[in-house]
MOPAC internal coordinates of N, CA, C and O (Angstrom, degrees):
PM7 1SCF
backbone

  N    0.0000 0     0.00 0     0.00 0    0    0    0
  C    1.4494 1     0.00 0     0.00 0    1    0    0
  C    1.5296 1   107.75 1     0.00 0    2    1    0
  O    1.2310 1   120.52 1   -39.67 1    3    2    1
  N    1.3093 1   116.62 1   140.33 1    3    2    1
  C    1.4621 1   121.14 1   179.16 1    5    3    2
  C    1.5271 1   110.06 1  -116.44 1    6    5    3
  O    1.2310 1   121.74 1   -36.92 1    7    6    5
  N    1.3213 1   114.27 1   143.08 1    7    6    5
  C    1.4625 1   121.36 1  -176.90 1    9    7    6
  C    1.5197 1   108.77 1  -131.55 1   10    9    7
  O    1.2310 1   120.64 1   -38.83 1   11   10    9
  N    1.3229 1   116.38 1   141.17 1   11   10    9
  C    1.4569 1   122.05 1   171.77 1   13   11   10
  C    1.5207 1   106.99 1  -114.99 1   14   13   11
  O    1.2310 1   120.89 1   -53.65 1   15   14   13
  N    1.3305 1   115.90 1   126.35 1   15   14   13
  C    1.4622 1   121.90 1   178.73 1   17   15   14
  C    1.5223 1   107.51 1  -108.51 1   18   17   15
  O    1.2310 1   120.94 1   -55.98 1   19   18   17
  N    1.3197 1   115.80 1   124.02 1   19   18   17
  C    1.4619 1   122.34 1   179.48 1   21   19   18
  C    1.5202 1   107.56 1  -111.15 1   22   21   19
  O    1.2310 1   120.45 1   -56.78 1   23   22   21
  N    1.3326 1   116.74 1   123.22 1   23   22   21
  C    1.4502 1   121.33 1  -177.87 1   25   23   22
  C    1.5181 1   110.42 1    97.84 1   26   25   23
  O    1.2310 1   120.68 1    15.90 1   27   26   25
  N    1.3090 1   116.31 1  -164.10 1   27   26   25
  C    1.4558 1   120.22 1  -178.37 1   29   27   26
  C    1.5155 1   110.89 1    97.76 1   30   29   27
  O    1.2310 1   121.41 1     5.24 1   31   30   29
  N    1.3226 1   114.90 1  -174.76 1   31   30   29
  C    1.4572 1   121.21 1  -177.60 1   33   31   30
  C    1.5239 1   110.48 1  -101.08 1   34   33   31
  O    1.2310 1   120.71 1   -40.56 1   35   34   33
  N    1.3263 1   116.24 1   139.44 1   35   34   33
  C    1.4639 1   121.16 1  -179.48 1   37   35   34
  C    1.5273 1   112.07 1   -56.32 1   38   37   35
  O    1.2310 1   120.47 1   140.72 1   39   38   37
  N    1.3084 1   116.71 1   -39.28 1   39   38   37
  C    1.4661 1   120.78 1  -175.62 1   41   39   38
  C    1.5185 1   113.51 1   -75.56 1   42   41   39
  O    1.2310 1   120.18 1   172.83 1   43   42   41
  N    1.3084 1   117.27 1    -7.17 1   43   42   41
  C    1.4648 1   119.79 1  -177.38 1   45   43   42
  C    1.5270 1   113.07 1  -108.44 1   46   45   43
  O    1.2310 1   119.69 1  -169.79 1   47   46   45
  N    1.3053 1   118.20 1    10.21 1   47   46   45
  C    1.4664 1   120.69 1  -177.88 1   49   47   46
  C    1.5198 1   110.94 1   -56.38 1   50   49   47
  O    1.2310 1   120.14 1   133.46 1   51   50   49
  N    1.3350 1   117.34 1   -46.54 1   51   50   49
  C    1.4642 1   119.91 1  -177.97 1   53   51   50
  C    1.5230 1   111.87 1   -68.82 1   54   53   51
  O    1.2310 1   120.06 1   147.56 1   55   54   53
  N    1.3394 1   117.48 1   -32.44 1   55   54   53
  C    1.4641 1   119.96 1   175.87 1   57   55   54
  C    1.5230 1   110.82 1   -67.35 1   58   57   55
  O    1.2310 1   120.20 1   138.27 1   59   58   57
  N    1.3349 1   117.22 1   -41.73 1   59   58   57
  C    1.4647 1   120.65 1   176.95 1   61   59   58
  C    1.5273 1   110.42 1   -59.91 1   62   61   59
  O    1.2310 1   120.62 1   132.16 1   63   62   61
  N    1.3324 1   116.41 1   -47.84 1   63   62   61
  C    1.4624 1   120.49 1  -179.53 1   65   63   62
  C    1.5250 1   111.40 1   -64.20 1   66   65   63
  O    1.2310 1   120.47 1   140.57 1   67   66   65
  N    1.3382 1   116.70 1   -39.43 1   67   66   65
  C    1.4635 1   120.55 1   178.92 1   69   67   66
  C    1.5154 1   112.21 1   -63.92 1   70   69   67
  O    1.2310 1   120.38 1   137.63 1   71   70   69
  N    1.3244 1   116.89 1   -42.37 1   71   70   69
  C    1.4639 1   120.57 1   178.70 1   73   71   70
  C    1.5231 1   110.58 1   -65.42 1   74   73   71
  O    1.2310 1   120.51 1   138.34 1   75   74   73
  N    1.3069 1   116.63 1   -41.66 1   75   74   73
  C    1.4692 1   119.54 1   177.86 1   77   75   74
  C    1.5227 1   110.41 1   -62.73 1   78   77   75
  O    1.2310 1   120.57 1   142.32 1   79   78   77
  N    1.3157 1   116.51 1   -37.68 1   79   78   77
  C    1.4681 1   120.53 1   179.09 1   81   79   78
  C    1.5263 1   110.85 1   -63.91 1   82   81   79
  O    1.2310 1   120.17 1   143.88 1   83   82   81
  N    1.3401 1   117.27 1   -36.12 1   83   82   81
  C    1.4707 1   121.31 1   176.76 1   85   83   82
  C    1.5282 1   111.16 1   -60.36 1   86   85   83
  O    1.2310 1   120.47 1   149.22 1   87   86   85
  N    1.3150 1   116.70 1   -30.78 1   87   86   85
  C    1.4646 1   121.78 1   179.39 1   89   87   86
  C    1.5312 1   111.83 1   -93.11 1   90   89   87
  O    1.2310 1   120.40 1  -172.14 1   91   90   89
  N    1.3193 1   116.84 1     7.86 1   91   90   89
  C    1.4613 1   120.78 1   178.34 1   93   91   90
  C    1.5159 1   113.49 1    75.94 1   94   93   91
  O    1.2310 1   120.52 1  -150.92 1   95   94   93
  N    1.3203 1   116.60 1    29.08 1   95   94   93
  C    1.4669 1   121.49 1  -177.30 1   97   95   94
  C    1.5278 1   110.80 1  -114.78 1   98   97   95
  O    1.2310 1   121.31 1   -31.42 1   99   98   97
  N    1.3118 1   115.11 1   148.58 1   99   98   97
  C    1.4630 1   121.27 1   169.51 1  101   99   98
  C    1.5193 1   106.62 1   -97.16 1  102  101   99
  O    1.2310 1   120.76 1   -43.54 1  103  102  101
  N    1.3303 1   116.14 1   136.46 1  103  102  101
  C    1.4641 1   119.21 1  -175.50 1  105  103  102
  C    1.5209 1   111.87 1  -125.69 1  106  105  103
  O    1.2310 1   121.50 1   -40.57 1  107  106  105
  N    1.3218 1   114.74 1   139.43 1  107  106  105
  C    1.4632 1   122.72 1   167.07 1  109  107  106
  C    1.5180 1   105.25 1  -111.60 1  110  109  107
  O    1.2310 1   120.59 1   -47.38 1  111  110  109
  N    1.3271 1   116.47 1   132.62 1  111  110  109
  C    1.4617 1   120.51 1  -178.14 1  113  111  110
  C    1.5239 1   109.06 1  -121.05 1  114  113  111
  O    1.2310 1   121.05 1   -52.89 1  115  114  113
  N    1.3291 1   115.60 1   127.11 1  115  114  113
  C    1.4599 1   122.24 1   176.78 1  117  115  114
  C    1.5246 1   107.60 1  -119.70 1  118  117  115
  O    1.2310 1   120.30 1   -76.87 1  119  118  117
  N    1.3360 1   117.04 1   103.13 1  119  118  117
  C    1.4630 1   119.71 1   178.48 1  121  119  118
  C    1.5233 1   111.43 1   -93.01 1  122  121  119
  O    1.2310 1   120.54 1   161.89 1  123  122  121
  N    1.3172 1   116.58 1   -18.11 1  123  122  121
  C    1.4593 1   121.33 1   177.88 1  125  123  122
  C    1.5176 1   109.39 1  -134.70 1  126  125  123
  O    1.2310 1   121.12 1   -25.21 1  127  126  125
  N    1.3159 1   115.46 1   154.79 1  127  126  125
  C    1.4650 1   120.97 1  -179.03 1  129  127  126
  C    1.5228 1   110.07 1   -66.46 1  130  129  127
  O    1.2310 1   121.52 1   -49.77 1  131  130  129
  N    1.3244 1   114.70 1   130.23 1  131  130  129
  C    1.4590 1   120.56 1   175.48 1  133  131  130
  C    1.5156 1   107.84 1  -115.98 1  134  133  131
  O    1.2310 1   120.34 1   -27.62 1  135  134  133
  N    1.3108 1   116.96 1   152.38 1  135  134  133
  C    1.4588 1   121.41 1  -175.16 1  137  135  134
  C    1.5135 1   114.57 1   -53.80 1  138  137  135
  O    1.2310 1   120.19 1   133.71 1  139  138  137
  N    1.3058 1   117.25 1   -46.29 1  139  138  137
  C    1.4671 1   121.07 1  -175.58 1  141  139  138
  C    1.5275 1   111.26 1  -107.92 1  142  141  139
  O    1.2310 1   120.57 1  -140.53 1  143  142  141
  N    1.3256 1   116.52 1    39.47 1  143  142  141
  C    1.4629 1   119.58 1  -176.89 1  145  143  142
  C    1.5265 1   111.88 1   -61.08 1  146  145  143
  O    1.2310 1   120.02 1   142.28 1  147  146  145
  N    1.3218 1   117.57 1   -37.72 1  147  146  145
  C    1.4693 1   120.49 1   179.55 1  149  147  146
  C    1.5191 1   110.93 1   -57.56 1  150  149  147
  O    1.2310 1   120.57 1   138.70 1  151  150  149
  N    1.3256 1   116.52 1   -41.30 1  151  150  149
  C    1.4619 1   120.60 1  -179.60 1  153  151  150
  C    1.5208 1   111.71 1   -72.98 1  154  153  151
  O    1.2310 1   120.13 1   150.31 1  155  154  153
  N    1.3333 1   117.36 1   -29.69 1  155  154  153
  C    1.4590 1   121.47 1  -176.26 1  157  155  154
  C    1.5209 1   113.33 1   -82.42 1  158  157  155
  O    1.2310 1   119.77 1   161.27 1  159  158  157
  N    1.3262 1   118.05 1   -18.73 1  159  158  157
  C    1.4653 1   120.30 1   179.97 1  161  159  158
  C    1.5190 1   110.33 1   -62.68 1  162  161  159
  O    1.2310 1   119.83 1   136.54 1  163  162  161
  N    1.2919 1   117.93 1   -43.46 1  163  162  161
  C    1.4627 1   121.42 1   177.47 1  165  163  162
  C    1.5155 1   112.57 1    74.25 1  166  165  163
  O    1.2310 1   120.81 1    38.21 1  167  166  165
  N    1.3325 1   116.05 1  -141.79 1  167  166  165
  C    1.4615 1   122.27 1  -177.74 1  169  167  166
  C    1.5313 1   109.73 1  -129.27 1  170  169  167
  O    1.2310 1   119.66 1  -109.52 1  171  170  169
  N    1.3346 1   118.25 1    70.48 1  171  170  169
  C    1.4647 1   120.57 1  -176.77 1  173  171  170
  C    1.5246 1   112.18 1   -77.78 1  174  173  171
  O    1.2310 1   121.35 1   -12.12 1  175  174  173
  N    1.3215 1   115.02 1   167.88 1  175  174  173
  C    1.4608 1   120.73 1   175.78 1  177  175  174
  C    1.5263 1   111.43 1   -79.14 1  178  177  175
  O    1.2310 1   120.48 1   158.76 1  179  178  177
  N    1.3365 1   116.69 1   -21.24 1  179  178  177
  C    1.4622 1   121.20 1  -178.62 1  181  179  178
  C    1.5229 1   109.61 1  -155.40 1  182  181  179
  O    1.2310 1   120.59 1   -41.45 1  183  182  181
  N    1.3309 1   116.48 1   138.55 1  183  182  181
  C    1.4604 1   122.52 1   172.42 1  185  183  182
  C    1.5202 1   106.99 1  -112.91 1  186  185  183
  O    1.2310 1   120.67 1   -56.23 1  187  186  185
  N    1.3344 1   116.32 1   123.77 1  187  186  185
  C    1.4639 1   121.98 1   178.74 1  189  187  186
  C    1.5195 1   107.50 1  -107.22 1  190  189  187
  O    1.2310 1   120.75 1   -51.78 1  191  190  189
  N    1.3208 1   116.17 1   128.22 1  191  190  189
  C    1.4572 1   122.08 1  -177.73 1  193  191  190
  C    1.5250 1   108.72 1  -117.43 1  194  193  191
  O    1.2310 1   120.38 1   -69.32 1  195  194  193
  N    1.3447 1   116.87 1   110.68 1  195  194  193
  C    1.4613 1   121.53 1   175.84 1  197  195  194
  C    1.5266 1   107.36 1   -86.71 1  198  197  195
  O    1.2310 1   120.34 1   -79.52 1  199  198  197
  N    1.3185 1   116.96 1   100.48 1  199  198  197
  C    1.4636 1   121.59 1  -167.74 1  201  199  198
  C    1.5246 1   114.51 1   -73.39 1  202  201  199
  O    1.2310 1   119.29 1   158.05 1  203  202  201
  N    1.3227 1   118.97 1   -21.95 1  203  202  201
  C    1.4572 1   120.35 1  -177.43 1  205  203  202
  C    1.5296 1   112.32 1   -77.40 1  206  205  203
  O    1.2310 1   120.28 1   153.93 1  207  206  205
  N    1.3212 1   117.07 1   -26.07 1  207  206  205
  C    1.4647 1   120.23 1  -173.49 1  209  207  206
  C    1.5231 1   111.85 1  -120.92 1  210  209  207
  O    1.2310 1   120.52 1  -137.55 1  211  210  209
  N    1.3136 1   116.61 1    42.45 1  211  210  209
  C    1.4580 1   119.53 1  -177.14 1  213  211  210
  C    1.5297 1   109.37 1  -141.37 1  214  213  211
  O    1.2310 1   120.65 1   -33.02 1  215  214  213
  N    1.3205 1   116.36 1   146.98 1  215  214  213
  C    1.4648 1   119.97 1   179.09 1  217  215  214
  C    1.5263 1   110.34 1   -78.00 1  218  217  215
  O    1.2310 1   121.09 1   -21.46 1  219  218  217
  N    1.3179 1   115.53 1   158.54 1  219  218  217
  C    1.4659 1   120.60 1   179.08 1  221  219  218
  C    1.5307 1   110.88 1   -62.47 1  222  221  219
  O    1.2310 1   120.74 1   144.45 1  223  222  221
  N    1.3085 1   116.20 1   -35.55 1  223  222  221
  C    1.4602 1   120.39 1   179.97 1  225  223  222
  C    1.5342 1   110.68 1   -63.92 1  226  225  223
  O    1.2310 1   120.40 1   139.55 1  227  226  225
  N    1.3352 1   116.84 1   -40.45 1  227  226  225
  C    1.4663 1   120.07 1   178.22 1  229  227  226
  C    1.5208 1   110.89 1   -67.59 1  230  229  227
  O    1.2310 1   120.51 1   142.45 1  231  230  229
  N    1.3271 1   116.63 1   -37.55 1  231  230  229
  C    1.4669 1   120.66 1   178.41 1  233  231  230
  C    1.5193 1   109.98 1   -61.96 1  234  233  231
  O    1.2310 1   120.23 1   130.78 1  235  234  233
  N    1.3236 1   117.16 1   -49.22 1  235  234  233
  C    1.4639 1   119.39 1  -178.58 1  237  235  234
  C    1.5263 1   111.42 1   -63.82 1  238  237  235
  O    1.2310 1   120.13 1   143.10 1  239  238  237
  N    1.3153 1   117.35 1   -36.90 1  239  238  237
  C    1.4659 1   121.22 1   178.07 1  241  239  238
  C    1.5280 1   110.30 1   -64.83 1  242  241  239
  O    1.2310 1   120.21 1   132.61 1  243  242  241
  N    1.3351 1   117.21 1   -47.39 1  243  242  241
  C    1.4689 1   121.18 1  -178.33 1  245  243  242
  C    1.5228 1   111.39 1   -65.77 1  246  245  243
  O    1.2310 1   120.47 1   136.61 1  247  246  245
  N    1.3255 1   116.71 1   -43.39 1  247  246  245
  C    1.4669 1   120.29 1  -178.60 1  249  247  246
  C    1.5266 1   110.72 1   -66.39 1  250  249  247
  O    1.2310 1   120.30 1   139.01 1  251  250  249
  N    1.3277 1   117.03 1   -40.99 1  251  250  249
  C    1.4668 1   118.79 1   179.94 1  253  251  250
  C    1.5250 1   111.45 1   -66.41 1  254  253  251
  O    1.2310 1   119.81 1   141.37 1  255  254  253
  N    1.3211 1   117.97 1   -38.63 1  255  254  253
  C    1.4686 1   120.70 1   177.73 1  257  255  254
  C    1.5253 1   111.02 1   -67.95 1  258  257  255
  O    1.2310 1   120.70 1   140.97 1  259  258  257
  N    1.3349 1   116.26 1   -39.03 1  259  258  257
  C    1.4674 1   119.89 1   178.69 1  261  259  258
  C    1.5285 1   110.90 1   -63.98 1  262  261  259
  O    1.2310 1   120.41 1   137.99 1  263  262  261
  N    1.3292 1   116.82 1   -42.01 1  263  262  261
  C    1.4676 1   120.10 1   178.42 1  265  263  262
  C    1.5195 1   111.42 1   -68.19 1  266  265  263
  O    1.2310 1   121.03 1   138.23 1  267  266  265
  N    1.3215 1   115.64 1   -41.77 1  267  266  265
  C    1.4584 1   121.09 1  -176.82 1  269  267  266
  C    1.5292 1   112.07 1   -61.43 1  270  269  267
  O    1.2310 1   120.60 1   140.00 1  271  270  269
  N    1.3342 1   116.46 1   -40.00 1  271  270  269
  C    1.4635 1   120.50 1  -177.30 1  273  271  270
  C    1.5267 1   112.72 1  -106.52 1  274  273  271
  O    1.2310 1   120.36 1  -169.86 1  275  274  273
  N    1.3399 1   116.92 1    10.14 1  275  274  273
  C    1.4642 1   122.72 1   178.82 1  277  275  274
  C    1.5319 1   111.44 1    55.83 1  278  277  275
  O    1.2310 1   120.78 1  -131.00 1  279  278  277
  N    1.3366 1   116.12 1    49.00 1  279  278  277
  C    1.4574 1   122.15 1  -179.70 1  281  279  278
  C    1.5197 1   109.86 1   -92.82 1  282  281  279
  O    1.2310 1   119.77 1   -38.41 1  283  282  281
  N    1.3328 1   118.05 1   141.59 1  283  282  281
  C    1.4596 1   119.92 1   175.33 1  285  283  282
  C    1.5309 1   110.09 1   -67.57 1  286  285  283
  O    1.2310 1   120.44 1   -47.16 1  287  286  285
  N    1.3152 1   116.77 1   132.84 1  287  286  285
  C    1.4581 1   123.01 1  -176.82 1  289  287  286
  C    1.5170 1   109.11 1  -125.09 1  290  289  287
  O    1.2310 1   120.88 1   -54.03 1  291  290  289
  N    1.3302 1   115.92 1   125.97 1  291  290  289
  C    1.4571 1   121.43 1   177.21 1  293  291  290
  C    1.5178 1   108.16 1  -116.87 1  294  293  291
  O    1.2310 1   120.76 1   -49.82 1  295  294  293
  N    1.3261 1   116.15 1   130.18 1  295  294  293
  C    1.4650 1   121.05 1   178.60 1  297  295  294
  C    1.5188 1   109.44 1  -107.69 1  298  297  295
  O    1.2310 1   121.53 1   -40.79 1  299  298  297
  N    1.3302 1   114.68 1   139.21 1  299  298  297
  C    1.4615 1   120.28 1   178.64 1  301  299  298
  C    1.5230 1   107.94 1  -141.03 1  302  301  299
  O    1.2310 1   120.36 1   -45.20 1  303  302  301
  N    1.3224 1   116.91 1   134.80 1  303  302  301
  C    1.4611 1   120.63 1  -176.95 1  305  303  302
  C    1.5267 1   111.44 1   -70.78 1  306  305  303
  O    1.2310 1   120.05 1   137.38 1  307  306  305
  N    1.3191 1   117.52 1   -42.62 1  307  306  305
  C    1.4599 1   120.30 1  -178.18 1  309  307  306
  C    1.5207 1   110.77 1   -92.13 1  310  309  307
  O    1.2310 1   121.17 1   -25.99 1  311  310  309
  N    1.3184 1   115.37 1   154.01 1  311  310  309
  C    1.4648 1   120.11 1  -179.16 1  313  311  310
  C    1.5248 1   111.35 1  -113.62 1  314  313  311
  O    1.2310 1   120.55 1  -145.76 1  315  314  313
  N    1.3252 1   116.56 1    34.24 1  315  314  313
  C    1.4596 1   120.88 1  -178.52 1  317  315  314
  C    1.5257 1   111.27 1   -84.28 1  318  317  315
  O    1.2310 1   121.22 1   -15.83 1  319  318  317
  N    1.3400 1   115.27 1   164.17 1  319  318  317
  C    1.4622 1   119.82 1   176.83 1  321  319  318
  C    1.5180 1   111.26 1   -65.96 1  322  321  319
  O    1.2310 1   120.31 1   143.81 1  323  322  321
  N    1.3245 1   117.01 1   -36.19 1  323  322  321
  C    1.4692 1   118.77 1  -179.86 1  325  323  322
  C    1.5269 1   110.89 1   -67.45 1  326  325  323
  O    1.2310 1   120.04 1   145.94 1  327  326  325
  N    1.3208 1   117.52 1   -34.06 1  327  326  325
  C    1.4688 1   120.20 1   176.17 1  329  327  326
  C    1.5244 1   110.19 1   -66.30 1  330  329  327
  O    1.2310 1   120.58 1   136.56 1  331  330  329
  N    1.3291 1   116.49 1   -43.44 1  331  330  329
  C    1.4649 1   120.29 1   177.97 1  333  331  330
  C    1.5245 1   110.57 1   -65.11 1  334  333  331
  O    1.2310 1   120.47 1   140.90 1  335  334  333
  N    1.3274 1   116.71 1   -39.10 1  335  334  333
  C    1.4681 1   120.44 1   177.76 1  337  335  334
  C    1.5302 1   110.53 1   -60.27 1  338  337  335
  O    1.2310 1   120.32 1   137.56 1  339  338  337
  N    1.3265 1   116.99 1   -42.44 1  339  338  337
  C    1.4654 1   120.88 1   177.76 1  341  339  338
  C    1.5204 1   112.18 1   -61.94 1  342  341  339
  O    1.2310 1   120.76 1   138.82 1  343  342  341
  N    1.3236 1   116.16 1   -41.18 1  343  342  341
  C    1.4682 1   120.39 1   178.32 1  345  343  342
  C    1.5233 1   110.18 1   -64.40 1  346  345  343
  O    1.2310 1   120.58 1   135.73 1  347  346  345
  N    1.3269 1   116.50 1   -44.27 1  347  346  345
  C    1.4681 1   120.35 1  -179.96 1  349  347  346
  C    1.5233 1   111.49 1   -65.60 1  350  349  347
  O    1.2310 1   120.51 1   141.97 1  351  350  349
  N    1.3376 1   116.63 1   -38.03 1  351  350  349
  C    1.4721 1   120.36 1   176.63 1  353  351  350
  C    1.5246 1   110.23 1   -61.24 1  354  353  351
  O    1.2310 1   120.96 1   131.32 1  355  354  353
  N    1.3147 1   115.77 1   -48.68 1  355  354  353
  C    1.4677 1   121.27 1  -179.22 1  357  355  354
  C    1.5262 1   110.80 1   -60.95 1  358  357  355
  O    1.2310 1   121.01 1   134.90 1  359  358  357
  N    1.3186 1   115.67 1   -45.10 1  359  358  357
  C    1.4643 1   119.56 1  -177.00 1  361  359  358
  C    1.5298 1   111.71 1   -71.11 1  362  361  359
  O    1.2310 1   120.14 1   141.15 1  363  362  361
  N    1.3227 1   117.33 1   -38.85 1  363  362  361
  C    1.4684 1   119.23 1  -179.08 1  365  363  362
  C    1.5259 1   110.91 1   -70.50 1  366  365  363
  O    1.2310 1   120.27 1   151.22 1  367  366  365
  N    1.3186 1   117.09 1   -28.78 1  367  366  365
  C    1.4636 1   121.20 1   177.19 1  369  367  366
  C    1.5259 1   110.56 1   -73.93 1  370  369  367
  O    1.2310 1   121.16 1   143.34 1  371  370  369
  N    1.3191 1   115.39 1   -36.66 1  371  370  369
  C    1.4645 1   122.11 1  -173.35 1  373  371  370
  C    1.5260 1   112.44 1   -75.13 1  374  373  371
  O    1.2310 1   119.82 1   128.04 1  375  374  373
  N    1.3221 1   117.94 1   -51.96 1  375  374  373
  C    1.4678 1   125.11 1  -178.01 1  377  375  374
  C    1.5253 1   113.92 1    62.14 1  378  377  375
  O    1.2310 1   119.74 1   172.01 1  379  378  377
  N    1.3235 1   118.09 1    -7.99 1  379  378  377
  C    1.4595 1   120.87 1   178.63 1  381  379  378
  C    1.5170 1   107.37 1  -140.02 1  382  381  379
  O    1.2310 1   120.40 1   -79.83 1  383  382  381
  N    1.2961 1   116.85 1   100.17 1  383  382  381
  C    1.4609 1   120.94 1  -171.49 1  385  383  382
  C    1.5146 1   114.93 1   -73.08 1  386  385  383
  O    1.2310 1   119.05 1   175.59 1  387  386  385
  N    1.2868 1   119.42 1    -4.41 1  387  386  385
  C    1.4603 1   119.51 1  -175.51 1  389  387  386
  C    1.5192 1   113.36 1   -66.78 1  390  389  387
  O    1.2310 1   119.89 1   150.22 1  391  390  389
  N    1.3245 1   117.81 1   -29.78 1  391  390  389
  C    1.4490 1   117.97 1  -177.28 1  393  391  390
  C    1.5067 1   114.42 1  -121.03 1  394  393  391
  O    1.2310 1   119.95 1  -173.96 1  395  394  393
  N    1.3086 1   117.70 1     6.04 1  395  394  393
  C    1.4583 1   121.86 1  -173.98 1  397  395  394
  C    1.5281 1   110.75 1   -75.83 1  398  397  395
  O    1.2310 1   120.08 1   -34.76 1  399  398  397
  N    1.3081 1   117.46 1   145.24 1  399  398  397
  C    1.4603 1   121.24 1  -176.64 1  401  399  398
  C    1.5202 1   112.18 1   -69.26 1  402  401  399
  O    1.2310 1   119.65 1   154.78 1  403  402  401
  N    1.3324 1   118.28 1   -25.22 1  403  402  401
  C    1.4518 1   120.55 1  -177.97 1  405  403  402
  C    1.5128 1   114.21 1   -83.68 1  406  405  403
  O    1.2310 1   119.97 1   172.11 1  407  406  405
  N    1.3233 1   117.66 1    -7.89 1  407  406  405
  C    1.4723 1   118.50 1  -173.84 1  409  407  406
  C    1.5130 1   112.70 1  -105.56 1  410  409  407
  O    1.2310 1   120.10 1   180.00 1  411  410  409

């Protein structure tokens, strides 16, 4: 399973990736806007948006890509490891994002 994390703290990139690895996921983390972010998002199984630590431009880019490719998008206000763990628990339990409360 692949996950794209938008937002979060720069110093926690490796912790985010490590936690995703514990759940058997590959993660791409974008804490700052990059020029070709739309192209780098790809086609993940889940897009996680940490809304407290992200610019409006990154939010609009992530949301438009998620809508365009019908990707499941989960928004979370906090960018902590426990918040990400909760999202991963919910998603790994669900396996089908079409009806899940977090998506």
